[in-house]
C-alpha positions in Angstrom: 132.8 114.0 96.5 132.9 114.8 92.8 131.1 112.1 90.8 132.2 111.6 87.2 129.4 110.6 84.8 130.4 108.8 81.6 128.1 107.6 78.8 128.9 104.3 77.1 127.1 102.7 74.2 126.8 99.0 75.0 127.0 98.3 71.3 130.1 100.3 70.8 132.0 100.2 74.1 134.9 102.6 74.6 137.3 100.4 76.5 139.4 103.3 77.8 136.3 104.4 79.8 135.8 100.9 81.1 139.5 100.9 82.1 139.0 104.1 84.0 136.0 102.5 85.9 138.0 99.4 86.6 140.9 101.4 88.1 138.5 103.1 90.4 137.2 99.6 91.6 140.8 98.4 92.0 141.7 101.4 94.1 138.8 100.9 96.5 136.3 103.3 94.9 132.7 102.8 93.9 131.3 102.7 90.3 127.7 102.5 89.3 127.1 100.5 86.2 124.3 99.0 84.1 123.3 95.3 84.2 120.5 93.5 82.4 118.4 93.7 85.6 119.0 97.1 87.2 122.0 99.4 87.8 124.5 98.1 90.3 126.6 100.0 92.9 129.9 98.3 92.5 133.1 98.0 94.6 135.8 95.4 95.1 133.9 92.6 96.9 137.1 91.4 98.6 138.0 94.9 100.0 136.1 95.4 103.3 136.6 99.1 103.4 135.3 99.6 99.9 132.2 97.5 100.7 131.6 99.6 103.8 131.4 102.6 101.5 128.6 100.9 99.5 126.5 100.5 102.7 127.3 104.2 103.5 126.3 105.5 100.0 123.1 103.6 100.0 122.1 104.0 103.6 121.8 100.2 103.6 121.3 98.1 106.8 124.4 96.1 107.6 122.6 92.8 108.0 121.5 93.0 104.4 124.0 90.8 102.4 125.4 91.8 99.1 125.7 89.9 95.8 129.1 89.3 94.2 129.2 89.7 90.4 131.7 87.7 88.3 132.4 87.5 84.6 133.8 84.0 84.3 133.2 80.6 86.0 136.9 80.6 86.9 136.3 83.6 89.2 133.7 81.5 91.1 136.0 78.7 92.4 138.0 80.7 95.0 134.8 82.3 96.4 132.9 79.2 97.4 133.5 76.2 99.6 131.6 73.8 97.3 129.6 73.8 94.1 126.6 71.4 94.1 125.8 69.5 90.9 122.5 71.5 90.7 124.5 74.7 90.6 126.5 73.5 87.6 123.2 72.7 85.9 121.8 76.1 86.6 124.9 77.9 85.6 125.0 76.1 82.3 121.3 77.0 81.6 121.0 80.5 83.1 124.5 82.1 83.3 125.2 84.7 82.2 121.8 86.0 83.2 119.5 87.3 86.0 120.0 84.4 88.4 121.9 84.7 91.7 122.9 81.5 93.3 123.7 81.1 97.0 126.7 78.9 97.9 128.6 78.0 101.0 131.3 80.7 101.1 135.0 80.3 101.2 137.3 81.9 103.8 138.3 84.8 101.5 134.8 86.3 101.6 134.7 89.2 104.1 131.9 88.9 106.7 130.6 92.3 105.7 129.5 90.8 102.3 127.5 88.0 103.8 126.3 89.9 107.0 128.0 87.1 109.0 126.2 84.2 107.2 128.2 81.2 106.1 126.8 81.6 102.6 127.5 83.9 99.7 125.3 85.1 96.8 126.9 85.2 93.4 125.8 85.9 89.8 127.2 86.5 86.3 125.4 89.4 84.7 124.5 89.3 81.0 125.4 92.8 80.0 128.5 93.8 78.0 129.4 96.8 80.1 129.1 94.9 83.4 131.0 91.9 82.0 133.8 94.0 80.7 134.1 96.1 83.9 134.3 93.0 86.1 136.8 91.4 83.7 139.1 94.4 83.7 138.8 95.0 87.4 140.0 91.4 87.9 138.0 91.1 91.2 134.5 90.0 92.1 132.4 93.1 92.3 129.9 93.5 95.1 126.9 95.4 93.7 123.5 96.0 95.2 121.1 98.2 93.3 122.4 101.7 92.8 119.6 103.5 94.6 119.2 104.9 98.1 118.0 102.2 100.4 114.2 101.8 100.3 113.7 103.7 97.0 112.7 102.2 93.6 115.6 100.5 92.0 117.3 102.3 89.1 116.7 101.2 85.6 118.2 104.3 83.9 121.4 106.2 84.3 119.3 109.3 85.3 117.9 107.4 88.3 121.4 106.7 89.6 122.4 110.3 89.1 119.3 111.3 91.2 120.3 109.1 94.1 124.1 108.8 94.0 125.5 112.1 92.7 128.2 113.3 95.1 128.3 109.9 97.0 130.4 107.8 94.7 133.3 108.2 92.3 131.8 107.3 88.9 128.4 106.6 87.2 128.5 104.7 84.0 125.3 105.7 82.1 124.6 102.8 79.7 121.0 103.7 78.9 118.0 101.6 80.0 118.3 98.2 81.5 116.6 95.1 80.1 114.7 93.0 82.6 114.0 95.9 84.9 113.8 93.8 88.1 116.5 92.5 90.3 117.8 88.9 89.7 116.1 85.8 91.0 117.9 84.5 94.2 118.2 80.8 94.4 119.5 79.1 97.5 121.4 75.9 96.7 123.2 75.8 100.0 120.5 73.7 101.7 118.9 70.4 101.0 115.8 71.9 99.3 116.5 74.3 96.4 114.6 77.5 97.4 113.8 80.7 95.6 114.4 83.5 98.2 113.6 86.4 95.7 111.6 86.0 92.5 113.1 87.8 89.4 113.7 87.5 85.7 114.3 83.7 85.9 110.9 82.4 87.0 109.7 79.5 89.1 108.5 78.0 85.9 111.9 78.4 84.2 113.7 76.8 87.2 111.3 73.8 87.4 112.4 72.7 84.0 115.8 71.9 85.4 115.1 71.5 89.2 111.9 69.6 89.7 111.8 70.0 93.5 112.6 73.8 93.6 110.3 75.7 96.0 109.6 79.3 96.9 110.3 80.8 100.3 106.8 81.2 101.7 107.4 84.8 102.7 107.3 85.7 98.9 103.5 85.1 98.9 102.7 85.4 102.6 103.7 88.6 104.3 103.2 87.0 107.7 106.1 84.7 107.1 109.6 85.7 108.2 111.9 85.9 105.1 114.9 83.6 105.1 116.9 86.2 103.2 117.7 89.0 105.7 117.4 91.8 103.1 113.8 90.8 102.2 112.5 92.0 105.6 113.2 95.7 104.8 111.1 98.3 103.1 111.9 98.2 99.4 111.2 99.9 96.1 108.9 102.5 97.7 108.0 105.8 96.1 107.7 109.0 98.2 103.9 108.8 97.9 101.7 106.3 99.8 100.8 103.4 97.5 97.8 101.1 97.5 97.8 97.9 95.4 94.6 96.4 94.1 94.4 92.7 93.2 91.7 90.3 91.9 89.1 90.7 89.1 90.2 93.5 86.6 86.7 95.0 86.3 86.3 95.2 90.0 89.8 96.8 90.3 88.9 99.5 87.8 85.6 100.2 89.6 87.2 100.4 93.0 90.2 102.6 91.8 87.8 105.0 90.1 85.7 105.2 93.3 88.7 105.7 95.6 90.4 108.2 93.3 87.3 110.4 93.2 87.0 110.2 97.0 90.6 111.0 97.5 90.6 113.9 95.1 87.5 115.3 96.8 89.6 115.3 100.0 92.2 117.4 98.2 94.7 114.6 97.4 96.9 114.6 94.3 96.2 111.0 93.0 98.3 108.9 90.7 96.9 105.8 89.0 99.1 103.0 87.7 97.2 101.4 84.9 97.9 99.0 82.1 97.5 99.3 78.3 94.3 97.4 78.5 92.7 99.5 81.2 94.1 103.0 80.8 91.0 104.4 79.0 88.8 103.2 81.9 90.2 106.0 84.1 89.2 109.7 83.8 90.7 111.3 86.9 94.1 111.5 88.5 97.6 111.3 86.9 97.4 108.1 84.9 100.7 106.3 84.0 100.8 103.1 82.0 103.1 100.4 83.4 102.8 98.1 80.4 100.6 95.4 78.9 98.9 92.6 80.8 99.4 90.4 77.8 103.2 91.0 78.0 104.1 91.1 81.7 107.7 91.6 80.8 106.8 95.1 79.7 105.5 95.8 83.2 108.7 94.4 84.8 110.7 96.6 82.5 108.8 99.8 83.3 107.8 99.3 87.0 110.5 101.2 88.8 110.7 104.0 86.3 106.9 104.5 86.6 107.2 104.7 90.4 109.9 107.4 90.1 107.8 109.3 87.6 105.0 109.5 90.2 107.5 111.1 92.5 108.3 113.7 89.8 104.6 114.5 89.6 104.4 114.9 93.4 101.4 112.7 93.8 100.2 112.1 97.4 98.9 108.6 96.8 99.3 106.0 94.0 96.5 103.6 93.3 98.1 100.6 91.4 96.6 97.7 89.5 98.0 94.3 90.4 98.5 91.5 87.9 98.6 87.7 88.0 101.2 85.8 89.9 102.2 83.5 87.0 105.7 83.6 85.4 107.4 87.0 85.9 104.1 88.3 87.4 105.3 86.7 90.7 108.4 89.0 90.7 106.4 92.0 89.7 103.8 91.5 92.4 106.6 90.9 95.0 108.0 94.3 94.2 104.6 96.0 94.1 103.5 94.6 97.5 106.8 95.9 99.0 106.4 99.3 97.3 103.0 99.5 98.8 104.3 98.5 102.2 101.8 95.6 102.3 98.8 97.8 101.7 96.8 95.5 99.4 93.1 95.5 98.6 91.9 92.1 97.4 88.8 92.2 95.2 
C-alpha cells in the first residue's frame, strides 16, 4: 500500500488536505492524525471492515477495545444508551481534552469497537487538526495510538512514519503532540466512578468534580487484574530491556551508576534515562534527559520520544529513573512500569 504523507500546520490549516483525509475515512480507509495526547490511527468507527484494518495495521489483540473520537456533543447522543449526570459534569469541565469517558453503548456501535463489552469509550480531542478531520468526516473516528502494538506511542509524525508506512492510506504530520501520554480513561458506566487508565487529566483534577472517584487497583498493583482489557497487554516498550528505579533520588543515582558500570563491563550498550536535575550525576552510558522533576509535564511530553531514541542508539538495556506518583506522575509511572515489563527496583 502507498501511504501518502501530508504536513499540516495546526495554526494555519489547509482545509483541502483535511478534506482529502476525511474522504479516505468516509471510504473505509485509515488516516493517522495528531491529537493533544498522541497520534491516532483513525477509521470510521461505525464501519466494521475499516475497524478490522486498524487492528491489522497495528497488530492489536482483538479483545482490546478502541476509543471513539467525536468533535461535538451532538455526535455523542446516538452512540450511547444513557448519559449520567456525572458525565455531563465531566464533559463540561474537561471536554475537549484528554479525558475518555466510558458509557453504556447504543446498538449502532459495532462489537469490534468494544471487544464485545456493553460499554463504549468516547472522547473529544482538543486539537484543531483532529477536530476538523472528525467534523469533515461526519462520523465518529475510532483511533487507537498510531504505533505498532506494544511499541512506544507516537508523539511525532516521524514516529508514525516509522511504524505505519505502507500499512495505511495517509499520515497527517502535524508536528509534536502536547500532553505526550494517552488520555485518562474514566468509567462512568458503573456505580463507582473509576479511573481505568491515568493520563493528562489527573486523579487530583477529577476529585475536584467527582469526590468519590477511585483508581482501578491494577494501576498501582501489578498483581491485580485490570478491568480494562487492553491494560493487560505489553505496552510502550522499547526494543531494549528496561529497568525502572524508584525511591530516594540519591539512592537511585548510586544504584544506576553501579549497575551501568557492571553492565558495561559485561559488554552491554547501556542507556540511562535521567532528569534535568540528575543528568550530571552520570558519567557512563548513553544519557538522555526525559525532562524536569520540578515540571513533570515535561517528562510526560518527552517520554515516548526518549524511548524511541534509545532504540535509534541500539542500546541493549535502559536504566530509567522513576518519579513521584502525584498528579501526572501517576500516568508517567504507569507507562514506565509497562515499558519496563514490570522490572522495577525499589530503593
